[in-house]
C-alpha positions as CSV (number, residue, x, y, z in Angstrom):
1,M,90.4,-115.7,167.2
2,D,89.9,-113.6,170.5
3,L,88.5,-110.0,170.5
4,E,92.0,-108.7,171.4
5,T,93.3,-109.9,167.9
6,L,90.3,-109.1,166.2
7,L,90.5,-105.6,167.3
8,S,94.5,-104.9,166.2
9,F,93.8,-105.4,163.0
10,K,93.7,-101.9,161.0
11,W,90.0,-102.7,159.7
12,G,90.4,-98.8,158.3
13,I,92.3,-100.1,155.1
14,M,88.5,-102.3,154.3
15,G,86.6,-98.6,154.8
16,P,85.3,-98.7,150.9
17,E,84.1,-102.0,151.1
18,F,82.8,-101.3,155.0
19,I,80.7,-98.1,153.1
20,I,79.4,-100.3,150.1
21,L,78.6,-103.2,152.5
22,G,76.4,-100.8,155.1
23,V,75.0,-98.7,152.0
24,A,73.4,-102.3,150.7
25,T,72.2,-103.3,154.2
26,I,70.3,-100.3,154.7
27,L,68.9,-100.1,151.0
28,S,67.7,-103.7,151.4
29,L,65.8,-102.5,154.6
30,L,64.7,-99.1,153.4
31,D,63.4,-101.1,150.2
32,L,61.6,-103.5,152.5
33,F,59.7,-101.3,154.7
34,M,59.0,-98.3,151.8
35,P,55.3,-98.4,150.7
36,K,55.1,-99.8,147.3
37,K,53.6,-96.8,145.6
38,M,56.6,-94.7,146.4
39,D,59.3,-94.1,143.7
40,R,62.5,-96.2,144.2
41,K,64.5,-93.6,142.8
42,V,65.3,-92.0,146.0
43,L,67.1,-95.2,146.6
44,G,69.3,-95.4,143.5
45,W,70.5,-91.7,144.6
46,F,71.1,-93.0,148.5
47,A,73.3,-95.7,146.5
48,F,75.2,-93.0,144.2
49,G,75.8,-91.0,147.6
50,G,77.4,-94.3,149.0
51,I,79.7,-94.9,146.2
52,I,80.9,-91.3,145.9
53,L,81.8,-91.6,149.7
54,A,83.6,-95.0,148.8
55,I,85.8,-93.4,146.3
56,I,86.6,-90.4,148.8
57,S,87.3,-93.3,151.4
58,L,89.6,-94.9,148.7
59,I,91.1,-91.7,147.8
60,S,92.2,-91.1,151.6
61,L,94.1,-94.4,151.8
62,V,96.2,-93.8,148.5
63,D,99.0,-92.7,150.3
64,L,99.4,-95.9,152.8
65,P,101.9,-98.2,152.5
66,V,101.1,-102.0,151.7
67,N,98.7,-103.3,154.2
68,S,97.5,-106.8,154.5
69,I,94.8,-107.9,157.4
70,L,93.3,-111.5,158.4
71,Y,96.3,-112.7,158.0
72,D,96.9,-111.8,154.5
73,T,93.8,-112.7,153.2
74,F,93.0,-109.2,152.3
75,R,95.6,-106.8,151.2
76,L,95.5,-103.0,150.1
77,D,98.3,-102.6,147.8
78,G,98.9,-100.3,144.8
79,F,97.0,-102.4,142.3
80,A,94.1,-103.0,144.6
81,K,93.5,-99.3,145.0
82,A,94.0,-98.3,141.5
83,F,91.4,-101.2,140.4
84,K,89.2,-100.5,142.9
85,L,88.9,-96.8,141.9
86,L,87.8,-97.7,138.4
87,L,85.3,-100.1,139.3
88,L,84.0,-97.2,141.7
89,I,83.7,-94.9,139.2
90,G,82.6,-97.1,136.6
91,A,79.6,-98.2,139.3
92,A,78.7,-94.8,140.1
93,L,78.4,-93.9,136.7
94,V,76.1,-97.2,136.0
95,M,74.1,-96.1,138.6
96,L,73.3,-93.0,137.2
97,L,72.2,-94.8,134.0
98,A,69.7,-97.1,136.3
99,I,68.1,-94.2,138.2
100,S,67.0,-93.1,134.7
101,Y,65.8,-96.1,133.5
102,E,62.5,-97.0,132.7
103,P,61.7,-99.8,130.2
104,K,58.4,-100.3,128.3
105,E,56.8,-102.8,130.7
106,G,58.0,-100.7,133.7
107,L,60.1,-102.1,136.7
108,K,58.8,-99.6,139.5
109,E,58.1,-102.9,141.6
110,Y,61.5,-104.0,141.4
111,K,63.6,-101.3,141.2
112,G,64.4,-101.3,144.8
113,E,66.1,-104.6,144.1
114,F,68.3,-103.7,141.6
115,Y,70.3,-101.2,143.6
116,Y,71.2,-103.5,146.5
117,L,71.8,-106.3,144.3
118,F,74.2,-103.8,142.5
119,M,76.0,-103.0,145.3
120,A,76.3,-106.3,146.4
121,A,77.8,-107.2,143.0
122,L,80.0,-104.1,143.3
123,L,81.4,-105.4,146.6
124,G,82.3,-108.9,145.4
125,A,84.5,-106.9,142.5
126,M,85.9,-104.7,145.5
127,I,86.7,-107.8,147.6
128,M,88.6,-109.7,144.6
129,S,90.5,-106.7,143.7
130,S,92.2,-106.9,147.3
131,S,92.4,-110.3,147.7
132,G,95.5,-112.1,149.0
133,D,93.9,-115.8,149.7
134,L,92.1,-117.9,147.1
135,I,89.1,-118.4,149.5
136,T,88.3,-114.4,149.6
137,L,89.1,-114.3,145.7
138,F,86.5,-117.3,145.2
139,V,83.7,-115.4,147.6
140,G,84.2,-112.1,145.9
141,L,83.9,-113.9,142.6
142,E,80.6,-115.3,143.8
143,L,79.1,-112.6,145.3
144,L,79.8,-110.6,141.9
145,S,78.4,-113.8,139.9
146,V,75.2,-114.5,141.8
147,S,74.2,-110.9,142.0
148,S,74.9,-110.6,138.5
149,Y,72.5,-113.8,137.4
150,I,69.6,-112.2,139.2
151,L,70.6,-108.5,137.8
152,A,70.5,-109.9,134.3
153,G,66.7,-111.7,134.8
154,L,65.2,-108.0,136.6
155,R,62.8,-107.3,133.7
156,K,60.8,-110.4,134.7
157,K,57.8,-109.9,132.5
158,H,60.7,-109.8,129.7
159,L,61.1,-113.0,127.7
160,P,64.6,-111.9,126.5
161,S,65.6,-111.3,130.1
162,N,64.6,-114.6,131.5
163,E,66.5,-116.5,128.7
164,S,69.3,-114.3,129.5
165,A,69.3,-114.9,133.2
166,M,69.0,-118.8,132.9
167,K,72.1,-118.8,130.1
168,Y,74.3,-116.7,132.3
169,V,73.4,-119.1,135.7
170,I,74.1,-122.3,133.6
171,N,77.3,-120.9,132.2
172,G,78.4,-119.2,135.4
173,G,78.2,-122.7,137.2
174,I,80.0,-124.3,134.6
175,S,82.8,-121.8,134.8
176,T,82.7,-122.1,138.6
177,A,83.3,-125.5,138.8
178,I,86.1,-125.5,136.2
179,T,87.8,-122.9,138.0
180,L,87.2,-124.4,141.6
181,F,88.6,-127.8,140.2
182,G,91.7,-125.8,139.2
183,M,92.4,-124.0,142.6
184,S,91.7,-127.2,144.3
185,Y,94.9,-128.9,142.7
186,L,96.6,-125.8,143.7
187,Y,95.9,-126.0,147.0
188,G,96.7,-129.8,146.8
189,L,100.0,-129.0,145.8
190,T,101.0,-126.4,148.0
191,G,99.0,-127.1,151.2
192,T,97.8,-123.4,151.5
193,T,95.2,-121.3,150.1
194,N,97.5,-117.8,150.5
195,L,98.5,-116.6,147.4
196,K,101.7,-115.4,148.7
197,G,102.4,-118.8,150.5
198,M,101.5,-120.8,147.2
199,A,103.8,-118.5,145.3
200,N,107.0,-119.3,148.0
201,V,106.2,-123.2,147.7
202,L,106.2,-123.3,144.3
203,S,109.0,-120.9,143.4
204,A,111.2,-122.9,146.1
205,A,111.9,-126.7,146.8
206,F,108.8,-127.9,144.7
207,D,108.4,-131.5,143.3
208,T,109.3,-131.3,139.7
209,Q,107.3,-134.4,139.2
210,Q,104.2,-132.8,140.1
211,I,104.8,-130.1,137.2
212,Y,102.1,-131.6,134.9
213,L,99.8,-131.2,137.6
214,L,100.4,-127.8,138.1
215,G,100.2,-127.3,134.4
216,L,96.8,-128.5,134.5
217,S,95.9,-126.2,137.6
218,F,96.8,-123.2,135.4
219,L,94.9,-124.1,132.5
220,M,91.5,-125.1,134.5
221,V,91.8,-121.7,136.0
222,L,92.5,-119.9,133.0
223,V,89.4,-121.8,131.4
224,G,87.1,-121.3,134.2
225,L,88.0,-117.4,134.1
226,S,87.9,-117.0,130.6
227,F,84.4,-117.2,130.7
228,K,83.9,-114.7,133.0
229,L,86.1,-112.7,130.6
230,A,83.8,-113.8,127.5
231,S,86.9,-114.7,125.5
232,V,86.6,-117.0,122.5
233,P,85.7,-120.0,122.7
234,F,84.1,-119.6,126.2
235,H,81.9,-116.2,124.7
236,M,78.7,-117.9,123.6
237,W,76.6,-116.7,126.6
238,A,77.5,-113.1,126.4
239,P,75.5,-111.8,123.2
240,D,72.5,-113.5,124.6
241,V,72.4,-112.0,128.2
242,Y,73.9,-108.7,127.0
243,E,70.6,-108.5,124.6
244,G,68.2,-109.9,127.1
245,A,69.5,-108.0,130.4
246,P,68.5,-104.2,131.2
247,T,70.6,-101.8,129.6
248,P,72.5,-100.6,132.8
249,V,73.1,-104.3,133.7
250,T,74.5,-104.8,130.3
251,A,76.8,-101.7,130.8
252,F,77.7,-102.9,134.1
253,L,78.7,-106.5,132.9
254,S,80.8,-104.8,129.9
255,V,83.0,-102.7,132.4
256,V,82.7,-103.3,136.2
257,S,82.3,-107.3,135.9
258,K,84.9,-107.3,132.8
259,T,87.4,-105.2,134.9
260,A,86.9,-107.6,137.7
261,G,87.5,-110.7,135.4
262,F,90.8,-109.7,134.5
263,I,91.5,-108.2,138.4
264,I,91.0,-112.1,139.5
265,L,93.1,-113.1,136.4
266,L,96.0,-111.4,137.1
267,R,95.7,-111.9,141.0
268,V,95.8,-115.6,140.4
269,L,97.9,-116.3,137.3
270,I,100.4,-113.7,137.4
271,Y,101.2,-113.4,141.0
272,I,101.3,-117.3,141.5
273,F,102.8,-118.7,138.1
274,A,105.4,-115.9,137.4
275,N,108.3,-117.2,139.3
276,T,107.0,-121.2,139.4
277,P,109.5,-123.2,137.5
278,A,108.0,-124.9,134.2
279,D,110.2,-128.1,134.3
280,S,113.0,-129.7,136.4
281,L,115.9,-127.7,134.9
282,R,113.8,-124.4,135.8
283,T,115.0,-122.7,132.7
284,E,111.7,-120.5,132.2
285,P,109.1,-119.9,134.7
286,M,105.6,-121.6,133.9
287,L,103.9,-118.3,133.0
288,V,106.0,-117.9,130.2
289,S,106.0,-121.6,128.8
290,M,101.6,-121.2,128.8
291,Q,102.5,-118.0,126.7
292,D,101.4,-119.7,123.5
293,Y,97.9,-120.9,125.1
294,L,97.3,-117.1,126.4
295,S,98.5,-115.8,123.0
296,F,96.1,-118.2,120.7
297,L,93.0,-117.6,123.2
298,A,93.9,-113.6,122.6
299,A,94.1,-114.1,118.7
300,A,91.2,-116.2,118.6
301,T,89.0,-113.5,120.8
302,M,89.9,-111.0,118.6
303,I,89.1,-112.4,115.3
304,I,85.7,-114.0,115.8
305,G,84.7,-111.2,118.2
306,N,85.4,-108.6,115.3
307,V,84.3,-111.0,112.6
308,I,81.1,-111.8,114.0
309,A,80.2,-108.4,114.8
310,L,79.9,-107.7,111.4
311,K,76.8,-109.3,110.9
312,Q,74.9,-108.3,113.9
313,R,72.0,-105.8,113.6
314,N,70.7,-105.7,117.4
315,I,73.0,-103.0,119.0
316,K,73.2,-104.4,122.3
317,R,74.2,-107.9,120.7
318,L,76.9,-106.1,118.3
319,F,77.9,-104.4,121.2
320,A,78.5,-107.8,123.3
321,Y,80.9,-109.1,120.4
322,S,82.6,-105.8,120.3
323,S,83.1,-106.6,124.1
324,I,84.5,-110.0,123.3
325,A,87.2,-108.2,120.7
326,H,88.1,-105.8,123.2
327,A,88.7,-108.9,125.7
328,G,91.1,-110.1,123.1
329,Y,93.0,-106.8,123.1
330,L,93.4,-107.1,126.7
331,L,94.7,-110.7,126.4
332,V,97.2,-109.5,124.1
333,A,98.9,-107.4,126.8
334,I,98.8,-110.3,129.6
335,S,99.9,-112.5,127.2
336,T,103.2,-110.7,125.7
337,L,104.1,-110.3,129.6
338,S,105.9,-106.7,128.8
339,M,107.1,-104.8,131.5
340,V,104.4,-102.0,130.8
341,M,101.5,-104.8,131.5
342,F,99.5,-103.5,134.1
343,D,100.2,-99.9,133.4
344,T,98.7,-101.0,129.5
345,L,95.9,-102.9,131.2
346,W,94.7,-100.2,133.8
347,F,94.6,-97.6,131.4
348,Y,92.8,-99.5,128.4
349,L,90.1,-100.5,131.2
350,G,90.0,-97.1,132.3
351,A,89.5,-95.6,128.5
352,Y,87.2,-98.3,127.8
353,L,84.9,-98.0,130.7
354,F,84.4,-94.5,129.8
355,M,83.8,-95.0,126.1
356,N,81.3,-97.9,126.5
357,L,79.6,-96.2,129.4
358,G,78.9,-93.0,127.2
359,A,77.7,-95.3,124.3
360,F,75.6,-97.4,126.6
361,A,74.1,-94.2,127.9
362,I,73.1,-93.2,124.2
363,I,71.7,-96.6,123.6
364,Q,69.2,-96.7,126.7
365,I,68.1,-93.1,125.6
366,I,67.6,-94.4,122.0
367,T,65.8,-97.9,122.5
368,Q,64.3,-97.9,126.3
369,K,61.1,-95.9,124.6
370,S,60.6,-98.0,121.8
371,D,62.0,-101.6,123.3
372,K,63.4,-101.8,119.8
373,E,67.5,-102.2,119.7
374,D,68.0,-102.7,115.9
375,I,70.6,-100.5,114.4
376,S,67.9,-98.6,112.5
377,Q,66.6,-97.2,115.7
378,F,69.7,-94.7,115.3
379,A,68.7,-93.6,111.7
380,G,68.8,-90.1,111.5
381,L,70.1,-89.4,114.9
382,Y,71.9,-86.3,114.1
383,K,68.9,-84.3,112.7
384,R,66.7,-85.5,116.0
385,S,69.9,-84.5,118.5
386,P,73.1,-83.4,117.0
387,I,74.7,-83.4,120.3
388,L,73.6,-87.0,120.9
389,A,74.8,-88.0,117.7
390,V,78.5,-86.3,117.9
391,G,78.7,-87.8,121.4
392,M,78.2,-91.4,120.2
393,G,80.3,-90.7,117.1
394,I,83.3,-89.9,119.4
395,F,82.4,-92.8,121.6
396,I,82.6,-95.4,118.5
397,L,85.8,-93.4,117.2
398,S,87.3,-94.0,120.3
399,L,86.3,-97.9,120.6
400,A,87.4,-98.3,116.9
401,G,90.8,-96.9,117.8
402,I,90.9,-93.7,115.8
403,P,93.9,-91.2,116.9
404,G,92.7,-88.3,119.3
405,T,90.8,-90.6,121.3
406,A,91.6,-92.8,124.6
407,G,91.0,-95.8,122.7
408,F,93.9,-94.9,120.7
409,I,96.3,-94.8,123.3
410,G,94.7,-97.7,124.8
411,K,95.4,-100.0,121.5
412,L,98.7,-98.0,120.9
413,N,100.1,-98.8,124.4
414,I,99.2,-102.8,123.8
415,F,100.8,-102.7,120.2
416,I,104.1,-101.2,121.7
417,G,103.9,-103.7,124.6
418,A,103.8,-106.4,122.1
419,L,106.6,-105.6,120.3
420,V,109.0,-104.3,122.9
421,T,109.2,-108.0,124.6
422,E,111.9,-110.1,123.6
423,P,111.4,-111.9,121.2
424,A,108.5,-109.5,119.9
425,H,105.1,-110.7,119.4
426,Y,105.0,-109.6,115.5
427,V,101.9,-112.2,115.0
428,L,99.8,-110.6,117.7
429,A,100.4,-107.4,116.7
430,S,99.9,-107.9,113.6
431,I,96.0,-109.4,114.5
432,L,95.7,-106.7,116.4
433,I,95.8,-104.5,113.6
434,A,94.0,-106.1,111.0
435,T,91.0,-107.2,113.6
436,T,91.2,-103.2,114.5
437,V,90.4,-102.9,110.5
438,V,87.9,-105.0,110.4
439,S,86.1,-103.1,113.4
440,Y,85.9,-100.2,111.4
441,F,83.1,-101.9,109.4
442,Y,80.5,-102.6,111.9
443,Y,81.7,-99.6,113.8
444,F,81.2,-96.8,111.1
445,G,78.1,-98.5,110.2
446,I,76.4,-96.9,113.3
447,L,78.0,-94.0,112.1
448,T,76.2,-94.3,108.4
449,Q,72.6,-94.8,110.5
450,M,73.3,-91.6,112.5
451,F,74.4,-89.3,109.9
452,F,73.4,-90.2,106.6
453,R,70.0,-92.2,107.1
454,P,66.8,-90.5,106.8
455,A,65.1,-90.2,110.6
456,A,61.5,-92.3,110.6
457,T,60.6,-89.7,113.2
458,D,61.5,-86.1,113.9
459,E,60.1,-86.5,117.5
460,K,63.0,-84.8,119.9
461,L,64.9,-87.1,122.4
462,S,64.7,-86.0,126.2
463,V,67.8,-86.7,128.1
464,P,67.4,-87.3,132.0
465,I,69.6,-85.5,134.3
466,G,71.6,-88.7,135.1
467,V,72.2,-89.9,131.9
468,S,73.6,-86.1,130.7
469,I,76.2,-86.5,133.6
470,V,77.2,-89.8,132.3
471,I,77.3,-88.4,128.7
472,G,79.3,-85.5,129.6
473,L,81.8,-87.2,131.8
474,C,82.9,-89.6,129.5
475,L,83.1,-87.4,126.8
476,L,85.2,-85.0,128.5
477,A,87.8,-88.1,129.8
478,T,87.6,-89.9,126.3
479,I,88.7,-86.8,124.9
480,L,91.0,-85.7,127.3
481,F,93.1,-89.1,127.9
482,G,93.3,-89.0,124.0
483,V,95.0,-85.9,123.6
484,L,97.0,-86.0,127.0
485,P,97.3,-89.7,128.2
486,N,100.2,-88.6,130.4
487,I,97.9,-87.3,133.0
488,A,96.5,-90.3,133.7
489,F,99.9,-92.1,133.7
490,D,101.3,-89.7,136.0
491,F,98.4,-90.2,138.2
492,L,99.1,-93.7,138.2
493,H,102.7,-93.8,138.8
494,N,102.6,-91.0,141.5
495,N,99.9,-92.3,143.5
496,F,100.3,-96.3,143.1
497,G,103.9,-96.4,142.2
498,G,103.6,-98.3,139.0
499,F,102.0,-101.5,140.8
500,M,105.7,-102.0,142.1
501,D,104.7,-103.2,145.4
502,F,102.1,-106.4,143.5
503,F,104.6,-109.1,144.4
504,Q,105.4,-107.7,148.3
């Protein structure tokens, strides 16, 4: 590629990525040359400023039509812009939690590492959302994954953190190998790694004798990405990693990393297989013929995630199984393939972002001082800090899907989407309702501890300014989008066109 061609590309559409890359590079150099005794929190605020700048850059690109550069390997469409917005907002809130995070054994000498590794992981997730090619998808996926492995083990003197990092690396390596194996079949069958090129080859004159190989590649990619989503039966790493990782990292994995997992699932499975024939008669697309597998995955994830959560005493393990269950709810939206699938996923991931990060902000305040994560630590929280107790109560009600909260609207959209398709998915809708009722038992168990159990101590809780901002914003969004959900949907359709340009 000559210089003239290189300069002819519209590099402006990569503005948010360049900002995150530049900030990560500067942070690594500053951390290297700063005196060891100097507080690294200043790097956190610098990273936070970089994320806000990237959000502003992204908003400036909202009105642009679909653009692609580097021979369709990087594309900026409504899908990419909408999901990047979720990634950046989630990252900004997690960064505020990280700045205030001070575990019992201290993290001062490693704090600088957290900030630039976090920015690298965020960059990987953003690249995935704009990828138009399997190679850039994989580069983004590995940038996110490798950074996450290191972040999970950041508490180097904390044995559970070391264990979580080891399990995460092993499971992540297996999932990567399976995903790559499936992708290699796709490349072998189509002769290209470009998503649009693959879709064109497979929807046109494709040799139907190779349908079984194509079905195998679909299942391999689905299994590999299911590890990333922590869907059953590929979920066993999640509880240990969530428990052992530093609380801001756990929050990052549960929100930003999960959003990135669904982004790559949609980019690969929906884009490639939506118009690919499943048989020689071309009676239905392969994505439709594979609905049963997706539905089974969704049902098993909802059931097992919620049932096992009933027995958890560690608050972070409980939220790990809760996160698994929510992955099941999101898989319902994908497996039903309704007309409102993209809108439903975007809204639910946004609602989950706010209610989950708000809950983790309060978990961080309560657990980091004592380094104990048992649910009993929440006993008597209403007497110690009424504001925190009420805030946690609202986040839990939203996670449980109680009316008046964003979580309820999210689940309602998924439920309606399962019923409006032809044929309707009554079984999945029933499991969604039944498992939501099951979740009330462990969610309300936390409420019982906060409001009806005596406190072990009357010591007041101090809330750092960064954590206060996170809790306040998350509370506002959880209530606002629960009462006035059209604000979010109007914003989505007015600015991102309802993802109508996804297949362009």
